[in-house]
N, C-alpha and C positions, 0 to 999 in steps of 0.2 A: 572636525575641520583638520585637514592635513597640514596646511600652511598657516603660520601664525601671523596674519597680516597686521594685527594690531601692535606687534612688537617693533615695527619699523618707524623710525623717527626721521625727521626731514634732513638732517646733516648726513653726508656720505650715503645718500640713498641707494645708489647702485650697489655699493659695497655691502650695505646692510641687507638688501634684497637677496644678493648672492649668498650671503652667510645664512639667511633665513632658509633658503631653499637647500643649501648645503646641509644644514642641521637636519632638515626633514629627510634627506637622503641617508645621512649617517645613522640616524636613530631608527630607520626603517619605515618611517611614515610614507616615504616615497620608495617604491620597490624598483629593482633592476628591470629595465625595459619598459617601465611605466611612462606614459606620455604626460608631459607637463601641460598645464593649462596654456591656452594660446597667449600670444603677446598681448592681445587686446584684453583677454580675461585677467591676465596678471596685472596689467596697467590699471584696470578698473578696480580690482580687488585691493591692490596696494595704494590706490589713489595717486598714481604717478603717471608720467608720460611714457609712451612706447619706446622712444629713444633710450630712456633710463632703463627700461626693462631689457632692451637689447644689450646695453652695457653690462648689466648683471648677468645675462646669459653668456656673454663673451667670457666673463670671469670664470664661470662654471665650466665652460668648454676648455678653457686654458688649464683648469685643474683636472681635466679628464673625468669630470663627473657627469657630463651630459654630452650628447651628440645629436646632430640634426639629420632629418630625412626629408627629402623633397617629395612632391606629389600629393595626391588627394588624401592619402593616409599618413602624410608626413607630419613634421613638427619637431619638437625637442623632447628627447627621451633620456631617461636615466641610464647611464652607461655602466655596463658590467665592469667591475674593478679589473684593472690590468696590472698584475703583479710586476711585470717587467717595467711598465711605465712608471709605477710608483717607485720601484727600486732605482730607476735612472734618476728620478728627481732627488731621492735621498743621496745617491752617489754624487750627484753634482754638488750638493750642499757639503758633503763630507770632503770632497776634493778641495773645495774652497777653504774649509776649516783647517785642513792639513797645510794648505798653501800659506795661510796666515799664522801658522804655528800654534793653533789651538790644541793639537795633539802632538806629543813627542813620540820618538821612535819606540821607546820602551812601552808606552801605552798601546801602540799599534801592535807590537810584537806580542804583548800579553793578550790582547784581544784575539789575535790570530791563534795563539797557542791554545787558548781555552775553547774557541769555537771550532777550529779545525780538528782538534782532538776528538770532539764529538763526531765530526764527520768521518774520521778514520774508524772509529768504533762502529758506527752504523754501517759504513761501507763494508767492513770486515764481517759483519753478521751475515750478510747475503751478497757476496760478490756478484756484480752484474757483468756478464761477459762484454756487453756493449761498452761500458765505461772503462773496463779493464783494457779493452782494445784501444780506446781513445787515449788513455794515459800512456799506454805502450807506444803508440804512434808519436806522441809528443816527446817522449824520452829519446826516441830514435832521431827526431828532429834536433833535439838539443845536443846530441852526440856528434852532429855534423860540424866539423871544425871550420868549415867555410861559411857557416851561418853568420849573418850579421848580428850585431848586438841588439838591434831593434827587433829582429825576427826571433832572437832567443828570448827576449823579454815577453814578446807576444805569446810564444809557446809556453813560457812559464805560467802566464795567466790562464791559458787554455788547459794546462795540466790541472791546476787547482780548481778550475771551474768544473772539469770532469769529475774530480774528487768529490766536490760538493754535490753535483748532480747525481752521483752514484748512490747517495744516501736515500734517494726516492722520497725525501721529506720536504713537502712544499713550503711550510713555514720556515724551515731551516734554510732552504734555498733563498727565500726572500730575505732573511736576516743576513745571509752571507754575501748577498749581491754587492754591498758596499765594500766588504773586505776584498773580494776578488777584483771588482772593477775599479776601485779607487785606491785602496791601501797598497796592494801589490804593485800596480803600475808606478805609483809615486815613489815607493821604495826603490824599485828597479831603476828609476831615473837617476838616483843618487849613487847606487852601489855598483852599477854595471861595469865601471872602469876598474874596480879593485877586486871584485869577486872572481873566483875560479869557476868557470862554467862547468868543467868536468866534475867538480865537487857537487855542484847543485844537481846535475843530472844523476849522479850516483845516489844522492839522498832521495831524489824522486823515485829512483829504481827501488830503493829499500822500502819506501812507503808503499809502492805498488805491490811488491812481492809480499809484504805483510798482509795487505788486503786480500791478495789472491789466495794466500794460504789460510785465510780466516784467522790470522794472528794479529789481533788488534794491538797488543802490547808492542809488537815489532814495528807496526806502522806508526804508532804514537811516539815511540822512541826515535824513529827516523825523522818524524816531523819536528820533534824537539831539537834534534841536532841541526836540522835545516834552519830553524828559526834562530838558534844560537849563532849559526854561521852568518845569517842575514844581519843580525845585530852587530856582530864583529866587523862585518864588511862595511856596515853603515858608519861605525866609529872610524874605521880606517879611511873611508872616503872623506869624512869631515876633517880628519887630520891632514890628509893630502891637500884638501882645499885650503886649509889654514897655512900649510907650508908654502903653497904657491903664493898666497897673499903676502907672507913674510918675505919671500924671495923677491916679489915685485917691489915691495917697499924698500928693500935693501938696494936694489938696482937704481931706484929713483933717487 
């Protein structure tokens, strides 16, 4: 039996049905692209109403675990995992955690230092011309003095995304999604007023040239210098914010 109908109890039925089916998907009893039993069959097997089945299926669809097809051969099917979709969900949670102060800047810097160091090493092993060109393009963008702060921050994210993508390592790219799409933008929101953009672009250049030369040590050193600078800029931004508060209190 693929689904464990006897495990469902009466309280929170829709949630429990969804969790039952989710477990079957996660442990492989239900395969990718496999068609689920019909709503009528599920209702009969679980001993529940069809509206309750629909609610359970909605929960599964919201988790990107199933999708529906129309027509004679339609129904609800197990969805192939979408790494980007999963990553976005994780990133949303990480952004919320940073926002409420669950992670401090030193934790974020340490996480970036350890994980991006791996990326630099892998990228330097087999420099990919495509991603070298993407990183080069972003550095040129960052060197434009007329660039807005918002566009500079966006380019910063794209540079590090290209660095991660250049590793060609799928699991690592999945792991790094939160770092690139959540941690870097949040840090940028705080430091952009105090950091020197020319300094950031220069360190990006050093990372790129280290990778291009297959010199992992050079790339890793430049990355360390960049993250040290981010940490210093963060401290300076917080101090500037505190100074403004004190100035406001004095004037009041």
